[in-house]
C-alpha positions in Angstrom: -14.2 28.5 31.8 -11.3 26.2 30.9 -10.3 25.7 27.3 -11.6 22.1 27.8 -15.0 23.5 28.9 -15.1 25.8 25.9 -14.4 23.1 23.5 -16.9 20.7 25.0 -19.6 23.6 25.0 -18.6 24.0 21.3 -18.9 20.4 20.6 -22.3 20.1 22.2 -23.7 23.4 20.4 -22.5 22.0 17.0 -24.1 18.7 17.6 -27.5 20.2 18.8 -27.5 22.8 15.8 -25.8 20.7 13.0 -29.0 21.1 11.0 -28.7 24.8 10.9 -24.9 24.4 9.8 -23.7 27.3 12.0 -21.0 29.4 10.9 -17.6 29.7 12.6 -18.4 33.3 13.9 -21.5 32.1 15.5 -20.0 29.1 17.3 -17.3 31.3 18.4 -19.8 33.8 20.0 -21.7 31.3 21.6 -18.5 30.4 23.8 -17.4 34.0 24.1 -14.3 33.7 21.7 -13.1 35.7 18.7 -13.5 33.4 15.6 -9.6 33.3 15.1 -8.9 32.4 18.7 -11.9 29.8 18.7 -10.6 28.1 15.4 -7.0 27.7 16.4 -8.4 26.4 20.1 -10.5 24.0 18.5 -8.3 22.7 15.9 -5.7 22.2 18.8 -8.0 20.2 21.0 -10.1 18.4 18.5 -7.6 17.4 15.9 -9.9 19.0 13.1 -11.2 22.5 12.2 -14.8 23.3 13.5 -16.0 23.0 9.9 -14.5 19.5 9.4 -15.8 18.4 12.7 -19.5 19.8 11.8 -19.1 17.8 8.4 -18.4 14.9 10.3 -21.3 15.3 12.5 -23.5 16.1 9.6 -22.5 13.0 7.5 -23.0 10.5 10.5 -26.4 11.9 11.1 -27.2 11.5 7.3 -25.7 8.0 7.4 -27.8 7.1 10.3 -31.0 8.2 8.9 -30.3 6.5 5.4 -29.8 3.3 7.6 -33.4 3.8 9.0 -34.8 3.8 5.6 -35.1 7.7 4.8 -34.6 8.5 1.2 -31.4 10.2 0.0 -33.3 13.5 -0.5 -35.0 13.5 3.0 -31.8 12.5 4.8 -29.9 15.3 3.0 -32.2 18.0 4.0 -33.0 16.7 7.6 -29.2 16.5 8.2 -28.7 20.0 7.0 -26.6 19.1 4.0 -28.0 21.8 1.9 -25.6 24.0 3.9 -25.2 27.7 3.1 -25.2 27.4 -0.7 -26.4 30.6 -2.5 -29.0 28.9 -4.7 -30.7 26.9 -2.2 -30.9 29.8 0.1 -33.2 31.5 -2.5 -36.9 31.2 -1.5 -38.4 30.1 -4.7 -42.3 29.9 -4.9 -44.4 28.3 -7.4 -47.5 29.7 -8.6 -49.4 27.4 -11.1 -51.3 29.1 -14.2 -54.9 28.4 -14.1 -56.9 26.0 -16.2 -58.6 28.8 -17.7 -55.1 30.6 -18.5 -53.9 27.6 -19.9 -56.8 27.0 -22.1 -56.8 30.7 -23.2 -53.2 30.6 -24.2 -52.4 33.3 -21.8 -55.0 35.8 -23.0 -55.0 38.9 -20.9 -51.4 38.3 -19.7 -48.6 41.0 -20.3 -45.3 39.2 -20.7 -42.0 41.0 -20.6 -39.2 39.0 -21.9 -35.7 39.5 -23.3 -32.2 37.9 -23.9 -29.2 38.2 -22.1 -25.8 36.5 -21.5 -25.4 34.1 -18.5 -22.5 32.1 -17.1 -23.8 29.5 -19.1 -24.4 31.0 -22.7 -27.4 33.2 -24.0 -30.6 32.8 -22.2 -34.0 33.9 -22.8 -35.9 35.3 -19.7 -39.6 36.2 -19.5 -42.0 37.2 -16.7 -45.7 38.1 -16.1 -46.7 40.2 -13.0 -47.2 37.0 -11.1 -43.5 36.1 -11.6 -40.9 34.5 -13.9 -42.6 32.4 -16.5 -39.7 31.3 -18.7 -35.9 30.8 -18.5 -33.9 29.0 -21.0 -30.7 28.7 -22.6 -29.9 28.6 -26.5 -26.6 28.5 -28.7 -27.5 30.1 -31.8 -30.9 30.4 -33.1 -32.6 33.0 -30.8 -35.7 33.4 -33.2 -36.5 29.8 -32.9 -36.1 30.0 -29.1 -38.5 33.0 -29.1 -41.0 31.4 -31.2 -41.3 28.2 -29.2 -41.4 30.2 -26.1 -44.4 32.7 -27.4 -46.3 29.6 -28.9 -46.9 28.5 -25.1 -48.3 31.6 -24.4 -49.8 32.3 -27.8 -52.5 34.8 -26.8 -50.6 36.8 -24.5 -49.3 40.5 -24.9 -45.3 40.6 -25.5 -43.1 43.4 -24.7 -39.3 43.1 -25.1 -37.3 44.7 -22.3 -33.6 43.9 -22.8 -32.7 46.0 -19.8 -34.9 44.3 -17.6 -33.8 40.8 -18.8 -30.2 41.6 -18.0 -30.9 42.8 -14.7 -33.0 39.8 -13.9 -30.2 37.4 -15.2 -27.7 39.2 -13.5 -29.6 39.0 -10.2 -30.2 35.1 -10.5 -26.5 34.3 -11.4 -24.2 36.9 -10.2 -25.3 38.7 -6.9 -24.5 37.2 -3.5 -27.7 38.2 -1.8 -30.8 35.8 -1.6 -33.9 37.3 -3.0 -37.4 35.7 -3.1 -38.1 34.3 -6.9 -41.8 34.1 -7.7 -42.4 31.6 -10.7 -45.5 31.4 -12.7 -45.5 28.1 -14.4 -47.7 25.8 -16.7 -48.2 22.3 -15.5 -50.3 19.4 -14.3 -50.6 18.6 -10.7 -48.1 15.8 -11.0 -45.7 18.1 -12.8 -46.0 20.7 -10.1 -45.2 18.1 -7.4 -41.9 17.1 -9.2 -41.0 20.5 -9.7 -41.4 21.2 -5.8 -39.4 18.2 -5.3 -36.6 19.6 -7.5 -36.6 22.9 -5.3 -35.7 20.8 -2.5 -32.3 19.4 -4.0 -29.5 21.3 -2.4 -26.7 22.6 -4.7 -24.0 20.0 -5.2 -26.3 17.2 -4.7 -27.4 14.7 -7.2 -30.5 12.4 -7.0 -32.1 9.8 -9.2 -35.3 10.1 -11.1 -36.5 7.4 -8.6 -35.9 9.6 -5.9 -37.8 12.4 -7.1 -40.8 10.0 -8.1 -41.0 9.1 -4.3 -40.6 12.7 -3.3 -43.5 13.6 -5.6 -45.7 11.0 -4.0 -45.6 8.4 -6.8 -42.7 6.2 -6.4 -43.6 3.8 -9.3 -43.6 6.6 -11.7 -40.1 7.2 -12.6 -40.6 7.4 -16.1 -43.4 9.8 -15.8 -41.1 11.9 -13.4 -38.4 11.8 -16.1 -40.9 13.5 -18.6 -42.1 16.0 -15.9 -38.4 17.0 -15.1 -37.9 17.5 -19.1 -40.9 19.7 -19.5 -39.6 22.2 -17.0 -39.7 25.6 -18.5 -37.7 27.6 -16.0 -33.9 26.4 -16.2 -31.7 26.6 -13.1 -34.2 28.0 -10.7 -36.1 24.9 -10.9 -32.8 22.7 -10.8 -33.6 20.0 -13.1 -29.9 19.6 -14.0 -29.5 18.0 -10.6 -31.2 14.8 -11.6 -29.5 11.8 -12.7 -30.3 8.1 -13.9 -30.2 5.5 -11.3 -26.8 4.1 -13.0 -25.2 7.4 -12.2 -25.1 8.6 -15.8 -25.8 12.3 -16.1 -28.3 11.7 -18.8 -30.4 13.9 -21.1 -31.0 17.8 -20.4 -33.4 19.8 -22.3 -30.7 22.6 -22.9 -27.8 20.2 -23.4 -25.4 17.5 -21.5 -22.5 19.6 -21.8 -24.4 22.7 -20.3 -25.6 20.4 -17.5 -22.2 19.3 -16.5 -21.0 22.8 -16.7 -23.8 24.0 -14.1 -23.2 21.0 -11.8 -19.3 21.9 -11.8 -20.1 25.6 -11.3 -22.3 24.9 -8.3 -19.7 22.5 -6.8 -17.2 25.3 -7.1 -19.5 27.7 -5.4 
């Protein structure tokens, strides 16, 4: 196989698999070269690195989808723009509390909780046997944060476990693997739809409240969508920080506008 044939095969492979965002090693293996050799050869022939070429293909695909009327969210996801971002690789599933659990204030539930340091300050994290039920940030008043959280599950049995909290927080923010997180949440059917739509926003991507409203199946409910976004009790894992106003202004964030900007910058750097 000539160099030209190798590059042509690589370009065809990138075009066919751009939605999967294949890495350098995978493309190199497809055409039988080492990653280093392939990178040099491709750059010489195509005038761009394989990564830059793939980005061009991806963005061109996204623009075409937008031109045909797809939403920004759908276009991003269908084009593979989620990329290999660590947070988006996490498999997050939502398990809603039953109406009976909500009405009873969590009676019969055992909740382990604790506080720990995160990259964005102190946080309070809690979990039931069915998953993480709370993750919030606070600056100074830990007792107030704890009282607010416990009032939402007022009849549950609470056990403080600082070691478990530190382990969970470290796993969420610092490790490089991709665990499966189960979230045990309280919400209305509409709120659940909104939170599921939030889970589809790739890291480094910002969408408007209107976009989330459409993704949740109610395009006329931007205001109600904003309320649902703000009612999210599980920060970061349900990424409400990626939603902005239609004007492009960052806007409100339950745990502080400065913290929101810090999280977005941190994700962008990743």
